C-alpha positions as a Markdown table, in Angstrom:
| # | Residue | x | y | z |
|---|---|---|---|---|
| 1 | Met | 0.0 | 0.0 | 0.0 |
| 2 | Glu | 3.0 | 2.3 | 0.6 |
| 3 | Ser | 3.6 | 2.6 | -3.2 |
| 4 | Met | -0.1 | 3.3 | -4.0 |
| 5 | Arg | -1.5 | 6.8 | -4.4 |
| 6 | Lys | -4.6 | 7.4 | -2.3 |
| 7 | Val | -7.7 | 8.7 | -3.9 |
| 8 | Leu | -10.8 | 9.8 | -2.0 |
| 9 | Leu | -14.1 | 10.1 | -3.9 |
| 10 | Tyr | -17.1 | 11.8 | -2.4 |
| 11 | Gly | -20.2 | 10.4 | -4.0 |
| 12 | Phe | -20.5 | 7.5 | -6.4 |
| 13 | Gly | -23.4 | 8.5 | -8.6 |
| 14 | Arg | -23.1 | 9.1 | -12.4 |
| 15 | Met | -20.3 | 11.7 | -12.1 |
| 16 | Gly | -18.4 | 9.8 | -9.4 |
| 17 | Ile | -18.5 | 6.5 | -11.4 |
| 18 | Thr | -17.3 | 8.5 | -14.5 |
| 19 | His | -14.3 | 10.0 | -12.7 |
| 20 | Phe | -13.4 | 6.6 | -11.2 |
| 21 | Ala | -13.5 | 4.9 | -14.6 |
| 22 | Ile | -11.3 | 7.5 | -16.2 |
| 23 | Leu | -8.7 | 7.5 | -13.3 |
| 24 | Asn | -8.8 | 3.7 | -13.1 |
| 25 | Gly | -8.0 | 3.4 | -16.8 |
| 26 | Leu | -5.2 | 6.0 | -16.7 |
| 27 | Ala | -3.2 | 4.6 | -13.7 |
| 28 | Lys | -2.8 | 1.3 | -11.9 |
| 29 | Asp | -1.2 | 2.6 | -8.7 |
| 30 | Leu | -4.3 | 4.2 | -7.3 |
| 31 | His | -6.2 | 3.0 | -4.2 |
| 32 | Phe | -9.8 | 4.3 | -4.0 |
| 33 | Thr | -11.8 | 5.2 | -1.0 |
| 34 | Val | -15.4 | 6.1 | -1.7 |
| 35 | Ile | -17.8 | 7.9 | 0.6 |
| 36 | Glu | -21.4 | 7.0 | -0.4 |
| 37 | Pro | -24.1 | 7.6 | 2.3 |
| 38 | Asn | -26.7 | 5.5 | 0.4 |
| 39 | Lys | -26.8 | 2.2 | 2.3 |
| 40 | Lys | -28.5 | 0.1 | -0.4 |
| 41 | Leu | -26.3 | 1.5 | -3.1 |
| 42 | Thr | -23.1 | 0.9 | -1.0 |
| 43 | Ala | -24.1 | -2.8 | -0.5 |
| 44 | Ile | -24.5 | -3.3 | -4.3 |
| 45 | Leu | -21.3 | -1.4 | -5.0 |
| 46 | Lys | -19.2 | -3.5 | -2.6 |
| 47 | Arg | -20.2 | -6.6 | -4.5 |
| 48 | Asn | -19.3 | -5.2 | -7.9 |
| 49 | Phe | -16.2 | -3.1 | -7.0 |
| 50 | Ala | -14.3 | -5.3 | -4.6 |
| 51 | Ser | -11.1 | -3.3 | -4.9 |
| 52 | Ile | -12.7 | -0.1 | -3.6 |
| 53 | His | -12.9 | 0.8 | 0.1 |
| 54 | Phe | -16.5 | 2.0 | 0.6 |
| 55 | Leu | -17.6 | 4.0 | 3.6 |
| 56 | Gln | -20.8 | 5.8 | 4.4 |
| 57 | Asp | -19.2 | 8.8 | 6.0 |
| 58 | Asp | -15.7 | 10.3 | 6.6 |
| 59 | Arg | -15.7 | 10.3 | 10.4 |
| 60 | Asn | -12.7 | 8.0 | 10.6 |
| 61 | Leu | -10.6 | 9.8 | 7.9 |
| 62 | Glu | -9.6 | 12.9 | 9.9 |
| 63 | Glu | -6.0 | 11.7 | 10.4 |
| 64 | Glu | -5.5 | 10.6 | 6.8 |
| 65 | Thr | -4.2 | 12.6 | 3.9 |
| 66 | Phe | -5.1 | 11.8 | 0.4 |
| 67 | Asp | -3.1 | 12.4 | -2.8 |
| 68 | Leu | -6.3 | 13.3 | -4.7 |
| 69 | Thr | -9.8 | 14.1 | -3.5 |
| 70 | Leu | -12.7 | 14.3 | -5.9 |
| 71 | Ile | -15.9 | 16.0 | -4.7 |
| 72 | Thr | -18.7 | 14.7 | -6.9 |
| 73 | Ala | -21.5 | 15.0 | -4.3 |
| 74 | Pro | -24.5 | 17.3 | -4.9 |
| 75 | Pro | -23.6 | 21.0 | -4.9 |
| 76 | Phe | -25.0 | 21.9 | -1.5 |
| 77 | Ala | -22.3 | 19.7 | 0.1 |
| 78 | His | -19.3 | 21.1 | -1.9 |
| 79 | Gln | -18.1 | 23.8 | 0.4 |
| 80 | Glu | -18.3 | 21.6 | 3.6 |
| 81 | Leu | -16.4 | 18.8 | 1.9 |
| 82 | Leu | -13.7 | 21.1 | 0.5 |
| 83 | Leu | -13.1 | 22.5 | 4.0 |
| 84 | Lys | -12.6 | 18.9 | 5.3 |
| 85 | Ala | -10.2 | 18.1 | 2.5 |
| 86 | Gln | -8.2 | 21.3 | 3.3 |
| 87 | Lys | -8.2 | 20.5 | 7.0 |
| 88 | Arg | -6.8 | 17.0 | 6.3 |
| 89 | Gly | -4.1 | 18.4 | 4.1 |
| 90 | Asp | -5.2 | 16.6 | 0.9 |
| 91 | Lys | -2.6 | 17.3 | -1.8 |
| 92 | Arg | -5.1 | 17.9 | -4.7 |
| 93 | Val | -8.8 | 18.6 | -4.7 |
| 94 | Phe | -11.1 | 18.4 | -7.7 |
| 95 | Ile | -14.6 | 19.8 | -7.3 |
| 96 | Glu | -17.4 | 19.3 | -9.7 |
| 97 | Lys | -19.1 | 22.4 | -10.9 |
| 98 | Pro | -20.9 | 24.6 | -10.1 |
| 99 | Phe | -18.5 | 26.1 | -7.5 |
| 100 | Gly | -18.2 | 29.9 | -7.3 |
| 101 | Gly | -15.3 | 31.7 | -8.9 |
| 102 | Gly | -13.9 | 31.9 | -12.4 |
| 103 | Ala | -10.4 | 31.4 | -11.2 |
| 104 | Asn | -9.3 | 29.1 | -8.4 |
| 105 | Gln | -8.1 | 32.1 | -6.2 |
| 106 | Gln | -11.5 | 34.0 | -6.2 |
| 107 | Ser | -12.7 | 32.4 | -3.0 |
| 108 | Asp | -11.0 | 32.5 | 0.4 |
| 109 | Asn | -11.6 | 28.7 | 0.5 |
| 110 | Leu | -9.7 | 28.0 | -2.7 |
| 111 | Ala | -6.0 | 27.5 | -3.3 |
| 112 | Pro | -3.8 | 26.6 | -6.3 |
| 113 | Asn | -4.2 | 22.9 | -5.5 |
| 114 | Val | -8.1 | 23.2 | -5.8 |
| 115 | Leu | -9.5 | 22.6 | -9.3 |
| 116 | Ile | -13.0 | 23.1 | -10.5 |
| 117 | Gly | -14.5 | 20.8 | -13.2 |
| 118 | Tyr | -15.0 | 23.3 | -16.0 |
| 119 | Val | -13.8 | 20.8 | -18.6 |
| 120 | Leu | -15.1 | 22.7 | -21.7 |
| 121 | Arg | -11.9 | 24.9 | -21.4 |
| 122 | Phe | -10.0 | 21.9 | -22.9 |
| 123 | Asn | -12.1 | 21.6 | -26.0 |
| 124 | Pro | -9.8 | 22.0 | -29.0 |
| 125 | Cys | -12.0 | 24.8 | -30.4 |
| 126 | Ile | -11.9 | 26.7 | -27.2 |
| 127 | Arg | -8.1 | 26.3 | -26.9 |
| 128 | Trp | -7.8 | 27.7 | -30.5 |
| 129 | Val | -9.7 | 30.8 | -29.6 |
| 130 | Lys | -7.7 | 31.2 | -26.4 |
| 131 | Glu | -4.4 | 31.0 | -28.3 |
| 132 | Asn | -5.4 | 33.1 | -31.3 |
| 133 | Val | -7.8 | 35.8 | -30.1 |
| 134 | Ser | -6.9 | 38.5 | -27.6 |
| 135 | Pro | -9.6 | 39.6 | -25.2 |
| 136 | Lys | -8.7 | 43.2 | -26.1 |
| 137 | Asp | -9.9 | 42.6 | -29.7 |
| 138 | Ile | -13.3 | 41.4 | -28.7 |
| 139 | Val | -16.1 | 44.0 | -28.7 |
| 140 | Arg | -19.1 | 41.7 | -28.4 |
| 141 | Ala | -19.6 | 38.2 | -27.2 |
| 142 | Lys | -22.5 | 35.7 | -26.8 |
| 143 | Gly | -22.6 | 32.4 | -25.1 |
| 144 | Gln | -25.5 | 29.9 | -25.3 |
| 145 | Tyr | -26.5 | 26.4 | -24.2 |
| 146 | Leu | -29.4 | 24.6 | -25.7 |
| 147 | Ser | -30.8 | 21.1 | -24.9 |
| 148 | His | -34.0 | 19.2 | -24.3 |
| 149 | Thr | -32.9 | 17.9 | -20.9 |
| 150 | Leu | -36.2 | 18.2 | -18.9 |
| 151 | Asp | -39.5 | 16.6 | -19.9 |
| 152 | Lys | -40.9 | 16.5 | -16.4 |
| 153 | Lys | -40.2 | 18.1 | -13.0 |
| 154 | Pro | -37.0 | 16.8 | -11.5 |
| 155 | Lys | -36.9 | 15.5 | -7.9 |
| 156 | Gly | -34.8 | 16.3 | -4.9 |
| 157 | Trp | -32.1 | 18.9 | -5.0 |
| 158 | Arg | -32.3 | 19.1 | -8.8 |
| 159 | Asn | -35.5 | 21.0 | -8.3 |
| 160 | Gly | -34.1 | 23.5 | -5.8 |
| 161 | Glu | -31.8 | 26.4 | -5.5 |
| 162 | Tyr | -28.6 | 24.5 | -6.3 |
| 163 | Ser | -30.0 | 23.4 | -9.7 |
| 164 | Gly | -31.5 | 25.1 | -12.7 |
| 165 | Val | -30.0 | 25.7 | -16.1 |
| 166 | Leu | -27.9 | 28.6 | -14.9 |
| 167 | Asn | -26.1 | 26.6 | -12.2 |
| 168 | Glu | -25.9 | 23.2 | -13.9 |
| 169 | Met | -25.0 | 24.2 | -17.5 |
| 170 | Gly | -24.8 | 28.0 | -17.5 |
| 171 | Ser | -21.8 | 27.8 | -15.2 |
| 172 | His | -19.9 | 26.1 | -18.0 |
| 173 | Ile | -20.8 | 28.9 | -20.5 |
| 174 | Ile | -20.0 | 31.7 | -18.0 |
| 175 | Asp | -16.7 | 30.1 | -17.3 |
| 176 | Leu | -15.8 | 30.0 | -21.0 |
| 177 | Leu | -16.8 | 33.7 | -21.4 |
| 178 | Asn | -14.7 | 34.5 | -18.3 |
| 179 | His | -11.8 | 32.4 | -19.7 |
| 180 | Leu | -11.9 | 33.9 | -23.2 |
| 181 | Val | -13.3 | 37.4 | -22.7 |
| 182 | Gly | -12.8 | 38.2 | -19.1 |
| 183 | Leu | -15.8 | 39.2 | -16.9 |
| 184 | Asp | -14.1 | 41.2 | -14.1 |
| 185 | Gly | -16.2 | 44.2 | -13.1 |
| 186 | Tyr | -19.2 | 43.1 | -15.1 |
| 187 | Glu | -22.5 | 45.0 | -14.9 |
| 188 | Ile | -25.9 | 43.3 | -15.5 |
| 189 | Leu | -27.9 | 45.5 | -18.0 |
| 190 | Glu | -30.8 | 43.0 | -18.6 |
| 191 | Ala | -31.8 | 39.6 | -17.1 |
| 192 | Ser | -34.7 | 37.3 | -17.2 |
| 193 | Lys | -35.6 | 33.7 | -16.3 |
| 194 | Gln | -38.5 | 31.4 | -16.8 |
| 195 | Ser | -39.6 | 28.2 | -15.0 |
| 196 | Val | -41.2 | 26.0 | -17.7 |
| 197 | Val | -40.9 | 22.5 | -16.3 |
| 198 | Ser | -39.0 | 22.8 | -13.0 |
| 199 | Asp | -39.6 | 25.1 | -10.1 |
| 200 | Val | -36.3 | 26.9 | -10.8 |
| 201 | Asp | -34.8 | 28.5 | -13.9 |
| 202 | Asp | -35.2 | 26.5 | -17.2 |
| 203 | Val | -34.6 | 29.5 | -19.5 |
| 204 | Val | -32.2 | 32.4 | -18.7 |
| 205 | Asp | -31.3 | 35.4 | -20.8 |
| 206 | Ala | -28.9 | 38.2 | -19.8 |
| 207 | Val | -27.0 | 41.1 | -21.2 |
| 208 | Leu | -23.8 | 42.2 | -19.4 |
| 209 | Lys | -21.5 | 45.1 | -19.8 |
| 210 | Val | -17.8 | 44.5 | -19.2 |
| 211 | Gly | -15.9 | 47.7 | -19.7 |
| 212 | Glu | -16.8 | 48.6 | -23.3 |
| 213 | Lys | -17.7 | 45.1 | -24.2 |
| 214 | Glu | -21.3 | 43.7 | -24.5 |
| 215 | Val | -21.7 | 40.1 | -23.4 |
| 216 | Lys | -25.0 | 38.2 | -24.0 |
| 217 | Leu | -26.1 | 34.9 | -22.4 |
| 218 | His | -28.9 | 32.6 | -23.5 |
| 219 | Leu | -29.5 | 29.3 | -21.7 |
| 220 | Asn | -32.4 | 26.9 | -22.4 |
| 221 | Trp | -32.6 | 23.2 | -21.4 |
| 222 | Val | -36.3 | 22.8 | -22.3 |
| 223 | Asn | -35.9 | 23.4 | -26.0 |
| 224 | Lys | -37.9 | 20.7 | -27.8 |
| 225 | Glu | -36.4 | 21.5 | -31.1 |
| 226 | Val | -32.9 | 20.5 | -30.1 |
| 227 | Arg | -32.0 | 16.8 | -30.6 |
| 228 | Lys | -28.9 | 16.8 | -28.4 |
| 229 | Pro | -27.1 | 19.3 | -26.2 |
| 230 | Val | -25.2 | 22.1 | -27.9 |
| 231 | Phe | -23.2 | 25.0 | -26.7 |
| 232 | Gly | -22.2 | 28.0 | -28.8 |
| 233 | Leu | -20.0 | 31.1 | -28.6 |
| 234 | Glu | -20.0 | 34.1 | -30.9 |
| 235 | Phe | -17.3 | 36.8 | -30.9 |
| 236 | Glu | -17.3 | 40.1 | -32.8 |
| 237 | Leu | -13.8 | 41.6 | -33.1 |
| 238 | Ala | -12.8 | 45.3 | -33.4 |
| 239 | Asn | -11.8 | 44.7 | -37.1 |
| 240 | Gly | -15.3 | 43.5 | -38.0 |
| 241 | Gln | -14.3 | 39.8 | -38.0 |
| 242 | His | -16.8 | 37.3 | -36.5 |
| 243 | Ile | -15.8 | 34.0 | -34.9 |
| 244 | Phe | -18.3 | 31.2 | -34.2 |
| 245 | Val | -17.9 | 28.1 | -32.0 |
| 246 | Asp | -20.8 | 25.6 | -32.4 |
| 247 | Gln | -20.2 | 22.4 | -30.5 |
| 248 | Gln | -22.6 | 19.5 | -30.3 |
């Protein structure tokens, strides 16, 4: 066990299993501990993942330090779990979005070893824009996300203040705009939201002013005309050139 790197995973739902599968395929020197409070789920998982150490809480881990901690629990638990990881001295912490702050240093609770799961930054199209377009040359920008995600009202926390299209998907688009344009000192000129299926925001529109730039945002995850999720970005440059990113 001394040569194995220790990984702690909070939550073993869809995202937790996804991260486990990726890490397990990339490296063979990882020992996984999973915190999953659901008793029935834990009993099933123990039979199917014999190599993983499953626990229902982290009460006995206060004296342990992990090489990597992944927080894939529901958003309302993110901050509490981050503070626990920092108190233990875990070396690297990955938090699934949404988690406030466009850069890792924008919260007192964050540090350079804390990373947020804004994975769209690594899309090749986004990387091309970052490398070839200066934020100083952008005069207008628009970001949008479209999908037909909801047909019926979701249950649990996904129908509460920690969910909604702005939190769950808009956070990705806002991060991309912050990454490529810069949103420091933004001013909200217009904003609207609609609850169509859920009790929270299903459609969001906003117009921001960032210095002399205009930035628009359109989010809709109840669009029945969309076959699969798509995010798009539009940039108008000072020289009149337009750049479009349409990713499905």
